Structure formats: C-alpha cells, structure tokens
N, C-alpha and C positions, 0 to 999 in steps of 0.2 A: 742354416737361413738358405732360403729359395727368391735368387733376382734379390738379394739386398734386404728381405724382408725376415721376418720369422714362420719358420716352416708347419705351421702349427700341424701338420701329420705325420711329422715325422715320430717315431717310435721310440719309445724307450724315457727314459729322466734323470735328466741330467745333476752331478754331485757330485760333494766328496763328506765320508763320514766318518768323524773322528770319535776313538772308541779310549774312555780314559780309564785309569788302572781301579778308580772306585765306581767301576760297574753306570757309570753314567754315558753317553753319547752326543752326539751335535753334529746334527745332517746340515748343512749348503749347498746354498745354490738350490731353486729348486725345491726346499725343504717344508712345504704343506702348513696348515694349520693346526696347533697343538689339538684342540678341541674334536676334531677328528680322527688324530692318532689313539685318544685316550677311550672314544666310544663303546662300551662293550658292544660284541658285535650277536644283534638278534637274529635268530635262526630262522633262515626260510626257505620257500621250494627252491630247487636246482632247476639245472636248463635252459632253454631260453626260448618257452614257449613266453610270446607276446602280442597283440597291436602295436603298431606303428603307431607315435602319439602325433601330439598334435603342437603346428607352433606357438597358435593361439590362446592354446592353456596351459597358465602357469602356478597352477594345483604340485606341490611339491611333490614326491614320493620318494622320498628319500632321507635320511633323520642330518645329512649334512649338501644341504640343497642349497646354501648359500656361499658353500666353502670356496673361495677362492680368494688367490696372493697371487703380487708377482713375485715373478721370478729368483728377482733377489733378495736372498734372506735365508734363515735364520732356523733351527726347531732346534731348545737341547732337551733332552729327557733324561730325568734323573734315574738315578738304581734303584734296585727295590729298597723297599722301606722306608720311602722318603721320610725327611722330616725325622726320623726316628718313631713314623706311625709302623706298623707292620702289617703288609699287605697295598700299601699307596704309594702308587708312581704318577709321575707328575711333569708336563711338560710348559713348557714357553716358546713362542714362535714369534716371530717379526719380518715384515721385510717390507722394502721400501724402493719404489722405481720414479721413474720421473719419466711417461710415455707422450704426456703433451696429447689428453684425448682432444677428437678430431670434432669436436661440436654439431659443427654443420651436416656432420653425419649423423649425428643422434649414437654414437659409441660413444660406452663407457666401459674402462677397464680397468681394472685392482692398481691403487698406487701404495700407498703409505698400509700396511695391514697390523695386526695385532693380535695375538687366540694367548688363552691359558685353558688346560685340560688339566686334569685326575684320574685316577683308576683306581677304586680298591676292591680287595679282592680280602672273604673271611670264607670261613667255613660254619655251618650252623646244621651244626650236628651231623649227619652222612649228605649234607647240601653245600656245595660250592656257589658262593652268591657273589657274583661282580657289580659294580658299577659305576658306570663310568658316563662323563660328558665333561662339557667345559664353554666358552663363551669365545665371539669368534669378532670383528670389524675389521671390514675394508674400506678404504675413502677413496674413490677415484680424482679427476683432478676436471671434473666436466662440472662448470658451475652451472650450467642449467639445470640437472637434476636434483631432485629433492631427498631422496633416498641415499646413503652413499654403499655402493657394488655392492655391501654385503653385510647383513648385520645377523645374529644368532645366537641360542644360545639354545640347548641341546644336553638331552641326560637319557640313558636306559639302563637295562637292569638283567640280566638273567640269573637264572638259578638251573644248576648239575645234577640230577641227582642220578647215579649210575651212568644209564643208557639216555637216559629221558634228559633234554636242557629246555627249560620256555624261557621266553622275553619278550618282553615289552619297552618300548622307547617311545620319548617324545621332543619336538624341536618347532620352536618360534621362532619366525623372525621377518625381516621386509631385506627387498633383493632389487639391483637393478636388472634388469633383460636387456641382451642390446643383441645389434647384430644390423640389417639395411634397417632403414626409414620405418618401415611397416610391421617391425618383428621391434622394435627396441620397446619397453615399457617398464614402467614402475610397477613395482608388487608390493605390498602393504599385507600386513595381516596375514601373513605365512605361515601356515602350523600344521603340522604334520603329527600321527599317531603309528605306529608299524607293532606289531603284532607277533610271534610264531613260535612254532616247539617242532622239535627234531626226537626223532626216536630210532636206536639203532639194536637192531636186532640179529646178531651176528654176521651174514654178510648182505644183509638189507638195510637202508634207512628211508625211513619214513618223514616225511617233512611238510608242515604247513603254514603257510606266514597272509597275511595280511595289512592292509595299508590303503588310511585317509586322510588326504589334505585335502585342504582349500587353500585361499586365496584372492585377496579384491584389487584389480590392477587396471591402469593407463595404459594405450597404446599409446603414449607420450612422452617425452624426459621433461613435462615442465610441470606435473600435477599428480593428486594423490589417487590411487588406482581406488574405485570405488565398486565395479561389478566384479561380481561372483565366478570364482573359478573354481570346481571339484573335479578328484580325481579318486575310486575308491575300488580295489583289486582286491582276490582272495584268489591262492594260488596253493599248489600241492604237488608231491611228488614222490614219487619210488624211485632208489638208487641200488643197482643192484652189478655185485662182483662179480663177474662173469669169469675173471680168472687174474690173478697177478699183473696189477697195470691198464687192466680193462673194466670196466664199469658205466653197465647202461645205464639210463635214467630214461622214464616216462612222466611225461610230464601235466597236468591243465590251469589253468587260468583265466576265471570270467573278470573284468573292468570296463565299469561304468568311468568316462570321463563327460566333463561338463563345461561351457564356455560363457560364461555371462548366462548362468541358469539357465542353458540349452542344451541337450543333447547331443554329443556328437561322435552321434550314427558310425562313422566310417572308423571312428578310432577308439568305439566299444565294443565288447564280446565275450566269446570264448576263444580257445584257442588250443591246442594239441603239442606235446611235444616230446619224439624218441629217439634219443642218441647216445653215442657211443664217446667218454672220453679213456684217450687209448696213451699211455706213457710208457718209456722204455727209455 
C-alpha cells in the first residue's frame, strides 16, 4: 500500500500455492486467468529491441491482450492426464472484487472474472505437438462502459522436432483500455496472430517472430469502437553462449504502427539490440 492506495509499482506477486498429493495445485490471491496459463508458448526473438509504443494505438501485440482480473481470486491446475486423457492438463480460475469504479474519471477495473484453459501435448512421430488455449471474461462495475473489462479467446500450437521448434497462435476479443479521460477507450474487434520459429545449434540459438494485430476503438466509455488501429512486427535474434552463465544476444526488429488507418511514424521503424544475460 502507498498512502492508503495500492502501490502499482510494487515488484512481485503476492499469493499462496497449495499442492495436493494427486498432482493438482491451487493458487490463491493474484492467481491470474487459466487461459493465459494454458496457452502454448510461441517462439519469438529474444533481446529487448523495439521502439516506444503509442498510447493511442490499441491494436494487440500478444495472445493475452485482454488478460486481467481482480487480485482476490484463485486458479486450479489439474494434474497430468486430466479427466483420464493422456497429455491433457486443465485449469479453472475466478476472481471476485468490489472496487467501485469511479465513473467520473472514466476508470474501469476488473471485478468479477472467470477463465478456463486446456493444454494438450502429444507425439506425432518424432515431433512433439502442443496445443493450448481457452476463454476469459472479466466484468467491471462501471455502468457507462459498453464492453466488459476484458473478454477473449485464444489458441496456439507448437511443434518441436529435434532442435527446431515452430509455433503459431491466434486470439480475438474486446476490452476496455483505461487511464486518464483522454486515454480511455472501448476496444472492439481486436485480433492478433503470432508466429515464430527457434533453432538450436550447439551454443547458438536462432529465432524469428511475427506479430499482426488490429482493433477498432473509440476514445470514450459510452460508444462502440469504429476506428481501425493496427500493429505489425517482424523480429529476429541470435543467442550465443559465450561461457557458462553468460549469453550474448544480437537482435533486430522492424515494426509498423497505425492509428485510425494513419501511420504513427514516431512509433514505427527498425531497431537493433546487442546485450548479454549473465547468471551466477
């Protein structure tokens, strides 16, 4: 808490995890949404290359763009081979808040939310295939808003053969973007597709990633999104293990952002990254 209010800049996540003898577990407090936990991780470039984003562009760039929930919640994770199905794991989550959104400030916060998610893993010859995804919905208490705070479905798939991993994902939904009055927006028809590949050769890892997102938005809490925003990016990276615990990364990214079908030149372009990750 900071002067009686939530400290949004505080690091870390609070909570408890109860693990049971059958292999299942239960997360309590700031548990999150099950669909986000069950999505198969699509490969992408490493490093921190990128251009500062724009607050007016609501086009999604990740498969969990509407992921939100109140901190008072739970998430149940099944044991392996859920419901007697080999390779299947499942999750169910819920959160229940009573924050009392301040409608005069155009603020929308997650109140009651729920989510379900599934992950299925199987072998197809020499290839390990993973499919995951689910659904989430988070309501708010602001009676002015048209949309829920977040509503989304997402699915992704990866296939790994030897040192090569490829993946693709798709998500769609709607949400409320809030903040100050001029940054609040109803976001409709939001969709995003991601794709990527990763190849490991000894101490070197090559990776590429692609993102294509779009949405319709309107900068008010009482209308339906109609203006089109978009975001597209291609990235690549090379990781090299210089020594045990030391990995050097060289990356490149090009991206194009548009707001209401008009290019955001200050938030589009190319960037390079050179850095190192050191662990000890």
